[in-house]
All heavy atoms as TSV, in Angstrom:
chain	resi	resn	atom	element	x	y	z
A	1	ASP	N	N	103.000	76.587	102.685
A	1	ASP	CA	C	101.878	76.062	101.944
A	1	ASP	C	C	102.204	76.159	100.449
A	1	ASP	O	O	102.215	77.246	99.876
A	1	ASP	CB	C	100.639	76.862	102.312
A	1	ASP	CG	C	99.395	76.449	101.556
A	1	ASP	OD1	O	99.400	75.388	100.908
A	1	ASP	OD2	O	98.412	77.180	101.638
A	2	PHE	N	N	102.493	75.029	99.839
A	2	PHE	CA	C	102.904	75.019	98.434
A	2	PHE	C	C	101.772	75.417	97.498
A	2	PHE	O	O	102.020	75.963	96.429
A	2	PHE	CB	C	103.496	73.669	98.053
A	2	PHE	CG	C	104.784	73.400	98.774
A	2	PHE	CD1	C	104.893	72.359	99.664
A	2	PHE	CD2	C	105.878	74.215	98.572
A	2	PHE	CE1	C	106.087	72.130	100.339
A	2	PHE	CE2	C	107.071	74.007	99.244
A	2	PHE	CZ	C	107.177	72.954	100.135
A	3	LYS	N	N	100.551	75.178	97.907
A	3	LYS	CA	C	99.412	75.616	97.099
A	3	LYS	C	C	99.474	77.130	96.916
A	3	LYS	O	O	99.342	77.636	95.799
A	3	LYS	CB	C	98.097	75.201	97.769
A	3	LYS	CG	C	96.875	75.677	97.029
A	3	LYS	CD	C	95.603	75.258	97.740
A	3	LYS	CE	C	94.396	75.784	96.978
A	3	LYS	NZ	N	93.149	75.426	97.600
A	4	GLN	N	N	99.689	77.859	97.983
A	4	GLN	CA	C	99.759	79.319	97.915
A	4	GLN	C	C	100.982	79.780	97.130
A	4	GLN	O	O	100.919	80.734	96.361
A	4	GLN	CB	C	99.769	79.928	99.317
A	4	GLN	CG	C	99.649	81.437	99.289
A	4	GLN	CD	C	98.349	81.906	98.661
A	4	GLN	OE1	O	97.274	81.492	99.075
A	4	GLN	NE2	N	98.430	82.747	97.640
A	5	VAL	N	N	102.101	79.105	97.312
A	5	VAL	CA	C	103.318	79.453	96.574
A	5	VAL	C	C	103.063	79.337	95.070
A	5	VAL	O	O	103.407	80.234	94.291
A	5	VAL	CB	C	104.502	78.560	97.007
A	5	VAL	CG1	C	105.685	78.703	96.063
A	5	VAL	CG2	C	104.924	78.894	98.435
A	6	ILE	N	N	102.426	78.244	94.654
A	6	ILE	CA	C	102.133	78.048	93.232
A	6	ILE	C	C	101.122	79.075	92.746
A	6	ILE	O	O	101.283	79.644	91.661
A	6	ILE	CB	C	101.654	76.607	92.972
A	6	ILE	CG1	C	102.814	75.636	93.216
A	6	ILE	CG2	C	101.112	76.458	91.554
A	6	ILE	CD1	C	102.413	74.180	93.258
A	7	GLU	N	N	100.101	79.353	93.535
A	7	GLU	CA	C	99.117	80.368	93.142
A	7	GLU	C	C	99.786	81.734	92.973
A	7	GLU	O	O	99.469	82.478	92.050
A	7	GLU	CB	C	97.980	80.421	94.152
A	7	GLU	CG	C	97.069	79.217	94.060
A	7	GLU	CD	C	95.989	79.177	95.137
A	7	GLU	OE1	O	95.960	80.069	96.017
A	7	GLU	OE2	O	95.172	78.241	95.092
A	8	ASP	N	N	100.722	82.063	93.853
A	8	ASP	CA	C	101.464	83.320	93.730
A	8	ASP	C	C	102.275	83.345	92.432
A	8	ASP	O	O	102.322	84.358	91.739
A	8	ASP	CB	C	102.417	83.512	94.917
A	8	ASP	CG	C	101.717	83.801	96.225
A	8	ASP	OD1	O	100.483	84.021	96.226
A	8	ASP	OD2	O	102.416	83.801	97.261
A	9	LEU	N	N	102.934	82.227	92.120
A	9	LEU	CA	C	103.731	82.147	90.894
A	9	LEU	C	C	102.853	82.299	89.660
A	9	LEU	O	O	103.223	82.987	88.702
A	9	LEU	CB	C	104.512	80.838	90.845
A	9	LEU	CG	C	105.664	80.735	91.842
A	9	LEU	CD1	C	106.172	79.302	91.930
A	9	LEU	CD2	C	106.787	81.688	91.463
A	10	LEU	N	N	101.675	81.696	89.683
A	10	LEU	CA	C	100.739	81.837	88.573
A	10	LEU	C	C	100.286	83.294	88.446
A	10	LEU	O	O	100.228	83.840	87.342
A	10	LEU	CB	C	99.539	80.910	88.755
A	10	LEU	CG	C	99.837	79.406	88.675
A	10	LEU	CD1	C	98.627	78.603	89.125
A	10	LEU	CD2	C	100.271	79.016	87.265
A	11	ALA	N	N	99.997	83.922	89.570
A	11	ALA	CA	C	99.569	85.321	89.556
A	11	ALA	C	C	100.692	86.246	89.078
A	11	ALA	O	O	100.427	87.315	88.525
A	11	ALA	CB	C	99.097	85.738	90.951
A	12	ALA	N	N	101.938	85.820	89.273
A	12	ALA	CA	C	103.090	86.607	88.828
A	12	ALA	C	C	103.383	86.393	87.343
A	12	ALA	O	O	104.340	86.950	86.816
A	12	ALA	CB	C	104.316	86.262	89.670
A	13	GLY	N	N	102.578	85.550	86.681
A	13	GLY	CA	C	102.714	85.386	85.240
A	13	GLY	C	C	103.297	84.072	84.757
A	13	GLY	O	O	103.421	83.855	83.553
A	14	MET	N	N	103.659	83.203	85.675
A	14	MET	CA	C	104.186	81.904	85.251
A	14	MET	C	C	103.048	80.968	84.868
A	14	MET	O	O	101.918	81.154	85.305
A	14	MET	CB	C	105.024	81.271	86.364
A	14	MET	CG	C	106.318	82.010	86.652
A	14	MET	SD	S	107.465	81.002	87.609
A	14	MET	CE	C	108.022	79.847	86.355
A	15	THR	N	N	103.361	79.961	84.072
A	15	THR	CA	C	102.386	78.921	83.735
A	15	THR	C	C	102.659	77.692	84.582
A	15	THR	O	O	103.752	77.538	85.142
A	15	THR	CB	C	102.502	78.528	82.246
A	15	THR	OG1	O	103.799	77.955	82.031
A	15	THR	CG2	C	102.294	79.729	81.339
A	16	GLN	N	N	101.668	76.806	84.660
A	16	GLN	CA	C	101.883	75.552	85.392
A	16	GLN	C	C	103.021	74.762	84.769
A	16	GLN	O	O	103.848	74.199	85.480
A	16	GLN	CB	C	100.598	74.727	85.408
A	16	GLN	CG	C	99.525	75.343	86.257
A	16	GLN	CD	C	98.215	74.581	86.196
A	16	GLN	OE1	O	97.950	73.829	85.265
A	16	GLN	NE2	N	97.373	74.795	87.195
A	17	ALA	N	N	103.081	74.736	83.442
A	17	ALA	CA	C	104.161	74.008	82.757
A	17	ALA	C	C	105.515	74.644	83.053
A	17	ALA	O	O	106.510	73.937	83.261
A	17	ALA	CB	C	103.899	73.971	81.254
A	18	GLY	N	N	105.555	75.968	83.089
A	18	GLY	CA	C	106.806	76.668	83.395
A	18	GLY	C	C	107.284	76.400	84.805
A	18	GLY	O	O	108.479	76.185	85.040
A	19	ILE	N	N	106.359	76.403	85.759
A	19	ILE	CA	C	106.704	76.101	87.157
A	19	ILE	C	C	107.214	74.671	87.247
A	19	ILE	O	O	108.260	74.412	87.861
A	19	ILE	CB	C	105.489	76.302	88.081
A	19	ILE	CG1	C	105.059	77.769	88.090
A	19	ILE	CG2	C	105.798	75.819	89.499
A	19	ILE	CD1	C	103.699	78.019	88.731
A	20	ALA	N	N	106.483	73.750	86.636
A	20	ALA	CA	C	106.866	72.335	86.683
A	20	ALA	C	C	108.274	72.126	86.150
A	20	ALA	O	O	109.090	71.433	86.759
A	20	ALA	CB	C	105.864	71.496	85.881
A	21	LYS	N	N	108.574	72.746	85.028
A	21	LYS	CA	C	109.900	72.588	84.417
A	21	LYS	C	C	110.997	73.127	85.325
A	21	LYS	O	O	112.047	72.505	85.481
A	21	LYS	CB	C	109.927	73.301	83.062
A	21	LYS	CG	C	111.213	73.112	82.310
A	21	LYS	CD	C	111.139	73.738	80.931
A	21	LYS	CE	C	112.446	73.505	80.192
A	21	LYS	NZ	N	112.404	74.090	78.853
A	22	LYS	N	N	110.760	74.278	85.936
A	22	LYS	CA	C	111.769	74.907	86.801
A	22	LYS	C	C	112.062	74.098	88.061
A	22	LYS	O	O	113.171	74.142	88.568
A	22	LYS	CB	C	111.323	76.312	87.204
A	22	LYS	CG	C	111.370	77.310	86.100
A	22	LYS	CD	C	112.754	77.868	85.994
A	22	LYS	CE	C	112.768	79.091	85.104
A	22	LYS	NZ	N	114.099	79.633	84.950
A	23	VAL	N	N	111.054	73.381	88.578
A	23	VAL	CA	C	111.251	72.687	89.861
A	23	VAL	C	C	111.371	71.176	89.729
A	23	VAL	O	O	111.533	70.478	90.724
A	23	VAL	CB	C	110.149	73.043	90.884
A	23	VAL	CG1	C	110.114	74.538	91.130
A	23	VAL	CG2	C	108.788	72.525	90.456
A	24	GLY	N	N	111.284	70.660	88.497
A	24	GLY	CA	C	111.481	69.227	88.296
A	24	GLY	C	C	110.253	68.372	88.547
A	24	GLY	O	O	110.371	67.212	88.939
A	25	LEU	N	N	109.083	68.937	88.314
A	25	LEU	CA	C	107.837	68.181	88.435
A	25	LEU	C	C	107.157	68.118	87.078
A	25	LEU	O	O	107.588	68.764	86.126
A	25	LEU	CB	C	106.889	68.850	89.439
A	25	LEU	CG	C	107.265	68.798	90.899
A	25	LEU	CD1	C	106.265	69.602	91.733
A	25	LEU	CD2	C	107.328	67.370	91.406
A	26	THR	N	N	106.069	67.374	87.003
A	26	THR	CA	C	105.249	67.356	85.804
A	26	THR	C	C	104.109	68.361	85.991
A	26	THR	O	O	103.717	68.647	87.140
A	26	THR	CB	C	104.643	65.967	85.559
A	26	THR	OG1	O	103.789	65.641	86.664
A	26	THR	CG2	C	105.735	64.903	85.418
A	27	PRO	N	N	103.543	68.885	84.901
A	27	PRO	CA	C	102.391	69.784	85.050
A	27	PRO	C	C	101.235	69.166	85.848
A	27	PRO	O	O	100.632	69.862	86.679
A	27	PRO	CB	C	102.003	70.105	83.606
A	27	PRO	CG	C	103.312	70.045	82.874
A	27	PRO	CD	C	104.039	68.871	83.512
A	28	PRO	N	N	100.926	67.858	85.675
A	28	PRO	CA	C	99.862	67.294	86.514
A	28	PRO	C	C	100.180	67.349	88.019
A	28	PRO	O	O	99.268	67.509	88.837
A	28	PRO	CB	C	99.745	65.850	86.028
A	28	PRO	CG	C	100.209	65.896	84.608
A	28	PRO	CD	C	101.329	66.914	84.617
A	29	SER	N	N	101.443	67.257	88.378
A	29	SER	CA	C	101.809	67.370	89.795
A	29	SER	C	C	101.543	68.778	90.313
A	29	SER	O	O	101.115	68.963	91.454
A	29	SER	CB	C	103.280	67.018	90.012
A	29	SER	OG	O	103.495	65.655	89.762
A	30	ILE	N	N	101.790	69.779	89.465
A	30	ILE	CA	C	101.501	71.160	89.850
A	30	ILE	C	C	99.997	71.335	90.044
A	30	ILE	O	O	99.552	71.956	91.012
A	30	ILE	CB	C	102.041	72.147	88.793
A	30	ILE	CG1	C	103.577	72.067	88.699
A	30	ILE	CG2	C	101.584	73.577	89.095
A	30	ILE	CD1	C	104.324	72.463	89.951
A	31	VAL	N	N	99.203	70.755	89.149
A	31	VAL	CA	C	97.741	70.801	89.278
A	31	VAL	C	C	97.311	70.146	90.589
A	31	VAL	O	O	96.472	70.683	91.323
A	31	VAL	CB	C	97.054	70.114	88.076
A	31	VAL	CG1	C	95.559	69.963	88.310
A	31	VAL	CG2	C	97.314	70.895	86.799
A	32	ASP	N	N	97.898	68.990	90.913
A	32	ASP	CA	C	97.558	68.287	92.155
A	32	ASP	C	C	97.908	69.114	93.385
A	32	ASP	O	O	97.157	69.138	94.367
A	32	ASP	CB	C	98.257	66.929	92.209
A	32	ASP	CG	C	97.667	65.921	91.243
A	32	ASP	OD1	O	96.561	66.165	90.704
A	32	ASP	OD2	O	98.316	64.879	91.021
A	33	LEU	N	N	99.051	69.800	93.367
A	33	LEU	CA	C	99.424	70.651	94.497
A	33	LEU	C	C	98.482	71.841	94.622
A	33	LEU	O	O	98.074	72.209	95.723
A	33	LEU	CB	C	100.868	71.146	94.341
A	33	LEU	CG	C	101.946	70.126	94.652
A	33	LEU	CD1	C	103.298	70.604	94.136
A	33	LEU	CD2	C	102.028	69.859	96.151
A	34	THR	N	N	98.114	72.416	93.502
A	34	THR	CA	C	97.226	73.577	93.511
A	34	THR	C	C	95.819	73.203	93.974
A	34	THR	O	O	95.168	73.967	94.687
A	34	THR	CB	C	97.169	74.221	92.114
A	34	THR	OG1	O	98.504	74.528	91.704
A	34	THR	CG2	C	96.372	75.498	92.126
A	35	SER	N	N	95.366	72.021	93.589
A	35	SER	CA	C	94.011	71.599	93.961
A	35	SER	C	C	93.935	71.035	95.376
A	35	SER	O	O	92.849	70.859	95.904
A	35	SER	CB	C	93.512	70.537	92.980
A	35	SER	OG	O	94.211	69.324	93.182
A	36	GLY	N	N	95.080	70.717	95.960
A	36	GLY	CA	C	95.087	70.128	97.293
A	36	GLY	C	C	95.107	68.615	97.298
A	36	GLY	O	O	95.159	67.994	98.358
A	37	ARG	N	N	95.057	67.991	96.111
A	37	ARG	CA	C	95.114	66.521	96.056
A	37	ARG	C	C	96.473	66.010	96.526
A	37	ARG	O	O	96.574	64.917	97.058
A	37	ARG	CB	C	94.846	66.023	94.639
A	37	ARG	CG	C	93.383	66.043	94.256
A	37	ARG	CD	C	93.136	65.336	92.937
A	37	ARG	NE	N	93.815	66.000	91.852
A	37	ARG	CZ	C	93.240	66.828	90.992
A	37	ARG	NH1	N	91.950	67.096	91.088
A	37	ARG	NH2	N	93.937	67.405	90.032
A	38	GLN	N	N	97.511	66.798	96.302
A	38	GLN	CA	C	98.851	66.465	96.791
A	38	GLN	C	C	99.253	67.583	97.733
A	38	GLN	O	O	99.139	68.756	97.400
A	38	GLN	CB	C	99.837	66.370	95.621
A	38	GLN	CG	C	101.239	66.007	96.042
A	38	GLN	CD	C	102.181	65.874	94.840
A	38	GLN	OE1	O	101.741	65.661	93.716
A	38	GLN	NE2	N	103.455	65.988	95.093
A	39	LYS	N	N	99.714	67.229	98.913
A	39	LYS	CA	C	100.024	68.239	99.912
A	39	LYS	C	C	101.507	68.359	100.223
A	39	LYS	O	O	101.945	69.341	100.794
A	39	LYS	CB	C	99.251	67.958	101.193
A	39	LYS	CG	C	97.749	68.065	100.999
A	39	LYS	CD	C	97.034	67.953	102.307
A	39	LYS	CE	C	95.553	67.966	102.252
A	39	LYS	NZ	N	94.842	68.394	101.133
A	40	SER	N	N	102.282	67.349	99.861
A	40	SER	CA	C	103.699	67.395	100.193
A	40	SER	C	C	104.541	67.046	98.966
A	40	SER	O	O	104.057	66.454	98.013
A	40	SER	CB	C	104.011	66.430	101.340
A	40	SER	OG	O	103.724	65.109	100.946
A	41	VAL	N	N	105.800	67.469	99.034
A	41	VAL	CA	C	106.760	67.199	97.970
A	41	VAL	C	C	108.096	66.844	98.610
A	41	VAL	O	O	108.295	67.070	99.804
A	41	VAL	CB	C	106.931	68.432	97.048
A	41	VAL	CG1	C	105.661	68.733	96.272
A	41	VAL	CG2	C	107.387	69.651	97.824
A	42	LYS	N	N	109.004	66.314	97.805
A	42	LYS	CA	C	110.361	66.061	98.301
A	42	LYS	C	C	110.984	67.394	98.716
A	42	LYS	O	O	110.652	68.449	98.181
A	42	LYS	CB	C	111.232	65.459	97.197
A	42	LYS	CG	C	110.886	64.061	96.816
A	42	LYS	CD	C	111.904	63.607	95.782
A	42	LYS	CE	C	111.534	62.292	95.165
A	42	LYS	NZ	N	112.516	61.897	94.145
A	43	TRP	N	N	111.946	67.303	99.632
A	43	TRP	CA	C	112.606	68.509	100.134
A	43	TRP	C	C	113.162	69.336	98.988
A	43	TRP	O	O	113.014	70.567	98.963
A	43	TRP	CB	C	113.733	68.118	101.101
A	43	TRP	CG	C	114.371	69.316	101.721
A	43	TRP	CD1	C	114.002	69.942	102.866
A	43	TRP	CD2	C	115.471	70.065	101.194
A	43	TRP	NE1	N	114.806	71.027	103.096
A	43	TRP	CE2	C	115.730	71.121	102.079
A	43	TRP	CE3	C	116.266	69.950	100.063
A	43	TRP	CZ2	C	116.738	72.046	101.875
A	43	TRP	CZ3	C	117.277	70.871	99.858
A	43	TRP	CH2	C	117.502	71.908	100.760
A	44	GLU	N	N	113.813	68.698	98.028
A	44	GLU	CA	C	114.450	69.411	96.918
A	44	GLU	C	C	113.424	70.202	96.096
A	44	GLU	O	O	113.696	71.311	95.634
A	44	GLU	CB	C	115.194	68.441	95.992
A	44	GLU	CG	C	116.371	67.758	96.630
A	44	GLU	CD	C	116.008	66.492	97.418
A	44	GLU	OE1	O	114.811	66.117	97.476
A	44	GLU	OE2	O	116.925	65.886	97.992
A	45	VAL	N	N	112.252	69.615	95.892
A	45	VAL	CA	C	111.204	70.283	95.122
A	45	VAL	C	C	110.653	71.462	95.922
A	45	VAL	O	O	110.440	72.550	95.381
A	45	VAL	CB	C	110.085	69.296	94.734
A	45	VAL	CG1	C	108.906	70.026	94.101
A	45	VAL	CG2	C	110.626	68.229	93.796
A	46	GLY	N	N	110.432	71.257	97.212
A	46	GLY	CA	C	109.950	72.345	98.057
A	46	GLY	C	C	110.930	73.502	98.086
A	46	GLY	O	O	110.531	74.673	97.976
A	47	ASP	N	N	112.203	73.188	98.194
A	47	ASP	CA	C	113.244	74.215	98.175
A	47	ASP	C	C	113.227	74.964	96.847
A	47	ASP	O	O	113.302	76.191	96.814
A	47	ASP	CB	C	114.608	73.570	98.423
A	47	ASP	CG	C	115.719	74.589	98.512
A	47	ASP	OD1	O	115.645	75.479	99.387
A	47	ASP	OD2	O	116.674	74.499	97.698
A	48	ALA	N	N	113.104	74.227	95.742
A	48	ALA	CA	C	113.066	74.852	94.416
A	48	ALA	C	C	111.836	75.750	94.268
A	48	ALA	O	O	111.927	76.841	93.690
A	48	ALA	CB	C	113.094	73.779	93.328
A	49	LEU	N	N	110.695	75.318	94.785
A	49	LEU	CA	C	109.477	76.138	94.716
A	49	LEU	C	C	109.646	77.440	95.505
A	49	LEU	O	O	109.280	78.514	95.027
A	49	LEU	CB	C	108.273	75.361	95.256
A	49	LEU	CG	C	107.612	74.397	94.289
A	49	LEU	CD1	C	106.642	73.478	95.020
A	49	LEU	CD2	C	106.884	75.157	93.179
A	50	ILE	N	N	110.210	77.343	96.682
A	50	ILE	CA	C	110.401	78.539	97.508
A	50	ILE	C	C	111.393	79.484	96.850
A	50	ILE	O	O	111.170	80.697	96.784
A	50	ILE	CB	C	110.844	78.152	98.932
A	50	ILE	CG1	C	109.673	77.478	99.650
A	50	ILE	CG2	C	111.323	79.388	99.706
A	50	ILE	CD1	C	110.046	76.806	100.946
A	51	ARG	N	N	112.473	78.950	96.318
A	51	ARG	CA	C	113.467	79.806	95.656
A	51	ARG	C	C	112.893	80.457	94.394
A	51	ARG	O	O	113.172	81.619	94.110
A	51	ARG	CB	C	114.736	79.022	95.365
A	51	ARG	CG	C	115.469	78.678	96.646
A	51	ARG	CD	C	116.807	78.022	96.421
A	51	ARG	NE	N	117.379	77.653	97.698
A	51	ARG	CZ	C	117.978	78.488	98.532
A	51	ARG	NH1	N	118.090	79.762	98.223
A	51	ARG	NH2	N	118.472	78.063	99.674
A	52	LEU	N	N	112.084	79.703	93.656
A	52	LEU	CA	C	111.440	80.261	92.467
A	52	LEU	C	C	110.473	81.376	92.875
A	52	LEU	O	O	110.410	82.421	92.231
A	52	LEU	CB	C	110.712	79.152	91.697
A	52	LEU	CG	C	110.056	79.555	90.387
A	52	LEU	CD1	C	111.081	80.092	89.389
A	52	LEU	CD2	C	109.312	78.347	89.795
A	53	HIS	N	N	109.746	81.154	93.959
A	53	HIS	CA	C	108.841	82.180	94.483
A	53	HIS	C	C	109.635	83.430	94.832
A	53	HIS	O	O	109.234	84.546	94.480
A	53	HIS	CB	C	108.106	81.639	95.709
A	53	HIS	CG	C	107.059	82.563	96.239
A	53	HIS	ND1	N	107.359	83.606	97.080
A	53	HIS	CD2	C	105.717	82.596	96.047
A	53	HIS	CE1	C	106.238	84.239	97.399
A	53	HIS	NE2	N	105.237	83.652	96.775
A	54	CYS	N	N	110.750	83.255	95.491
A	54	CYS	CA	C	111.589	84.393	95.862
A	54	CYS	C	C	112.051	85.157	94.630
A	54	CYS	O	O	112.027	86.386	94.603
A	54	CYS	CB	C	112.799	83.933	96.673
A	54	CYS	SG	S	112.397	83.269	98.287
A	55	GLU	N	N	112.445	84.416	93.611
A	55	GLU	CA	C	112.942	85.028	92.381
A	55	GLU	C	C	111.843	85.768	91.621
A	55	GLU	O	O	112.028	86.905	91.193
A	55	GLU	CB	C	113.536	83.933	91.489
A	55	GLU	CG	C	113.979	84.402	90.124
A	55	GLU	CD	C	114.361	83.244	89.222
A	55	GLU	OE1	O	114.839	82.206	89.713
A	55	GLU	OE2	O	114.146	83.386	88.000
A	56	LYS	N	N	110.696	85.148	91.459
A	56	LYS	CA	C	109.639	85.696	90.608
A	56	LYS	C	C	108.717	86.682	91.313
A	56	LYS	O	O	108.192	87.586	90.680
A	56	LYS	CB	C	108.784	84.564	90.014
A	56	LYS	CG	C	109.552	83.621	89.135
A	56	LYS	CD	C	110.045	84.307	87.887
A	56	LYS	CE	C	110.768	83.334	86.987
A	56	LYS	NZ	N	111.285	83.964	85.781
A	57	CYS	N	N	108.505	86.504	92.604
A	57	CYS	CA	C	107.511	87.320	93.299
A	57	CYS	C	C	108.103	88.540	93.988
A	57	CYS	O	O	107.367	89.429	94.397
A	57	CYS	CB	C	106.732	86.481	94.306
A	57	CYS	SG	S	105.764	85.182	93.497
A	58	LYS	N	N	109.406	88.594	94.093
A	58	LYS	CA	C	110.051	89.714	94.782
A	58	LYS	C	C	109.639	91.051	94.180
A	58	LYS	O	O	109.282	91.972	94.898
A	58	LYS	CB	C	111.564	89.553	94.730
A	58	LYS	CG	C	112.319	90.595	95.516
A	58	LYS	CD	C	113.799	90.284	95.508
A	58	LYS	CE	C	114.553	91.254	96.383
A	58	LYS	NZ	N	115.981	90.924	96.430
A	59	GLU	N	N	109.689	91.152	92.846
A	59	GLU	CA	C	109.328	92.411	92.197
A	59	GLU	C	C	107.867	92.447	91.784
A	59	GLU	O	O	107.213	93.472	91.896
A	59	GLU	CB	C	110.223	92.631	90.981
A	59	GLU	CG	C	111.662	92.873	91.371
A	59	GLU	CD	C	112.562	93.077	90.167
A	59	GLU	OE1	O	112.044	93.413	89.084
A	59	GLU	OE2	O	113.771	92.905	90.323
A	60	ALA	N	N	107.341	91.316	91.302
A	60	ALA	CA	C	105.977	91.291	90.783
A	60	ALA	C	C	104.934	91.425	91.886
A	60	ALA	O	O	103.880	92.021	91.674
A	60	ALA	CB	C	105.732	90.008	89.991
A	61	MET	N	N	105.212	90.841	93.045
A	61	MET	CA	C	104.228	90.819	94.126
A	61	MET	C	C	104.921	91.015	95.477
A	61	MET	O	O	104.999	90.094	96.281
A	61	MET	CB	C	103.497	89.470	94.119
A	61	MET	CG	C	102.873	89.120	92.786
A	61	MET	SD	S	102.283	87.434	92.743
A	61	MET	CE	C	101.006	87.496	93.957
A	62	PRO	N	N	105.452	92.197	95.755
A	62	PRO	CA	C	106.227	92.379	96.987
A	62	PRO	C	C	105.468	92.023	98.260
A	62	PRO	O	O	106.056	91.499	99.206
A	62	PRO	CB	C	106.618	93.857	96.959
A	62	PRO	CG	C	105.829	94.481	95.881
A	62	PRO	CD	C	105.339	93.400	94.974
A	63	GLU	N	N	104.152	92.257	98.289
A	63	GLU	CA	C	103.385	91.932	99.504
A	63	GLU	C	C	103.331	90.428	99.738
A	63	GLU	O	O	103.352	89.971	100.879
A	63	GLU	CB	C	101.972	92.519	99.438
A	63	GLU	CG	C	101.030	91.856	98.444
A	63	GLU	CD	C	101.283	92.191	96.980
A	63	GLU	OE1	O	102.134	93.046	96.668
A	63	GLU	OE2	O	100.625	91.580	96.128
A	64	LYS	N	N	103.293	89.624	98.677
A	64	LYS	CA	C	103.307	88.166	98.809
A	64	LYS	C	C	104.706	87.685	99.133
A	64	LYS	O	O	104.897	86.737	99.881
A	64	LYS	CB	C	102.835	87.496	97.516
A	64	LYS	CG	C	101.435	87.823	97.122
A	64	LYS	CD	C	100.464	87.008	97.897
A	64	LYS	CE	C	99.058	87.237	97.378
A	64	LYS	NZ	N	98.119	86.353	97.987
A	65	HIS	N	N	105.685	88.349	98.584
A	65	HIS	CA	C	107.082	87.973	98.795
A	65	HIS	C	C	107.482	88.100	100.261
A	65	HIS	O	O	108.279	87.317	100.756
A	65	HIS	CB	C	107.984	88.842	97.924
A	65	HIS	CG	C	109.435	88.642	98.172
A	65	HIS	ND1	N	110.081	87.482	97.810
A	65	HIS	CD2	C	110.359	89.421	98.752
A	65	HIS	CE1	C	111.350	87.579	98.152
A	65	HIS	NE2	N	111.530	88.737	98.728
A	66	LEU	N	N	106.899	89.041	100.960
A	66	LEU	CA	C	107.263	89.265	102.361
A	66	LEU	C	C	107.051	88.023	103.221
A	66	LEU	O	O	107.749	87.818	104.202
A	66	LEU	CB	C	106.467	90.442	102.934
A	66	LEU	CG	C	106.847	91.802	102.381
A	66	LEU	CD1	C	105.922	92.869	102.955
A	66	LEU	CD2	C	108.295	92.134	102.684
A	67	ARG	N	N	106.104	87.147	102.818
A	67	ARG	CA	C	105.859	85.940	103.608
A	67	ARG	C	C	107.048	84.987	103.573
A	67	ARG	O	O	107.220	84.172	104.459
A	67	ARG	CB	C	104.628	85.196	103.079
A	67	ARG	CG	C	103.344	85.853	103.486
A	67	ARG	CD	C	102.151	85.033	103.067
A	67	ARG	NE	N	101.954	85.213	101.627
A	67	ARG	CZ	C	101.981	84.210	100.751
A	67	ARG	NH1	N	102.182	82.991	101.132
A	67	ARG	NH2	N	101.803	84.450	99.472
A	68	THR	N	N	107.856	85.052	102.525
A	68	THR	CA	C	108.963	84.104	102.403
A	68	THR	C	C	110.319	84.796	102.476
A	68	THR	O	O	111.327	84.177	102.193
A	68	THR	CB	C	108.876	83.337	101.069
A	68	THR	OG1	O	108.879	84.274	99.997
A	68	THR	CG2	C	107.657	82.460	101.013
A	69	ILE	N	N	110.342	86.056	102.884
A	69	ILE	CA	C	111.578	86.814	102.857
A	69	ILE	C	C	112.676	86.159	103.691
A	69	ILE	O	O	113.843	86.175	103.304
A	69	ILE	CB	C	111.347	88.289	103.277
A	69	ILE	CG1	C	112.559	89.153	102.961
A	69	ILE	CG2	C	110.995	88.382	104.745
A	69	ILE	CD1	C	112.784	89.411	101.524
A	70	GLY	N	N	112.355	85.570	104.814
A	70	GLY	CA	C	113.375	84.904	105.636
A	70	GLY	C	C	114.048	83.778	104.882
A	70	GLY	O	O	115.259	83.617	104.928
A	71	VAL	N	N	113.259	83.014	104.149
A	71	VAL	CA	C	113.820	81.926	103.355
A	71	VAL	C	C	114.620	82.501	102.204
A	71	VAL	O	O	115.694	82.000	101.881
A	71	VAL	CB	C	112.683	81.021	102.822
A	71	VAL	CG1	C	113.233	79.941	101.908
A	71	VAL	CG2	C	111.929	80.403	103.981
A	72	CYS	N	N	114.137	83.568	101.599
A	72	CYS	CA	C	114.819	84.155	100.449
A	72	CYS	C	C	116.183	84.728	100.829
A	72	CYS	O	O	117.077	84.777	100.005
A	72	CYS	CB	C	113.967	85.253	99.827
A	72	CYS	SG	S	112.434	84.645	99.105
A	73	LEU	N	N	116.299	85.170	102.048
A	73	LEU	CA	C	117.565	85.762	102.479
A	73	LEU	C	C	118.547	84.725	102.978
A	73	LEU	O	O	119.697	85.034	103.227
A	73	LEU	CB	C	117.321	86.809	103.563
A	73	LEU	CG	C	116.528	88.032	103.105
A	73	LEU	CD1	C	116.263	88.953	104.285
A	73	LEU	CD2	C	117.251	88.783	102.006
A	74	THR	N	N	118.104	83.477	103.123
A	74	THR	CA	C	118.983	82.413	103.579
A	74	THR	C	C	119.865	81.985	102.416
A	74	THR	O	O	119.354	81.599	101.371
A	74	THR	CB	C	118.171	81.207	104.083
A	74	THR	OG1	O	117.298	81.657	105.107
A	74	THR	CG2	C	119.073	80.106	104.609
A	75	PRO	N	N	121.187	82.039	102.575
A	75	PRO	CA	C	122.060	81.657	101.455
A	75	PRO	C	C	121.942	80.178	101.129
A	75	PRO	O	O	121.691	79.352	102.013
A	75	PRO	CB	C	123.463	81.994	101.954
A	75	PRO	CG	C	123.350	82.191	103.413
A	75	PRO	CD	C	121.914	82.458	103.743
A	76	ALA	N	N	122.113	79.862	99.867
A	76	ALA	CA	C	122.087	78.457	99.438
A	76	ALA	C	C	123.283	77.736	99.994
A	76	ALA	O	O	124.355	78.286	100.129
A	76	ALA	CB	C	122.076	78.389	97.911
A	77	MET	N	N	123.091	76.480	100.328
A	77	MET	CA	C	124.186	75.660	100.864
A	77	MET	C	C	125.018	75.116	99.737
A	77	MET	O	O	124.619	74.798	98.709
A	77	MET	CB	C	123.626	74.508	101.683
A	77	MET	CG	C	122.852	74.947	102.869
A	77	MET	SD	S	124.019	75.298	104.174
A	77	MET	CE	C	122.979	75.805	105.462
């Protein structure tokens, strides 16, 4: 659920603009994902969001990070 991933990143201290820049989206796209107006993204963007979540939430929010730990431990291709 990308809405939750973005909410976790925001709670970890990132801004919508910062998230957008890191994953290759515009800030309005981040707003749309957070509000539920947009529910899906390209595979590359979804992968970038999950990896960013792994990077930022591992220390800041370990309980939230546990939901994506399997993905975080998967090596990049």
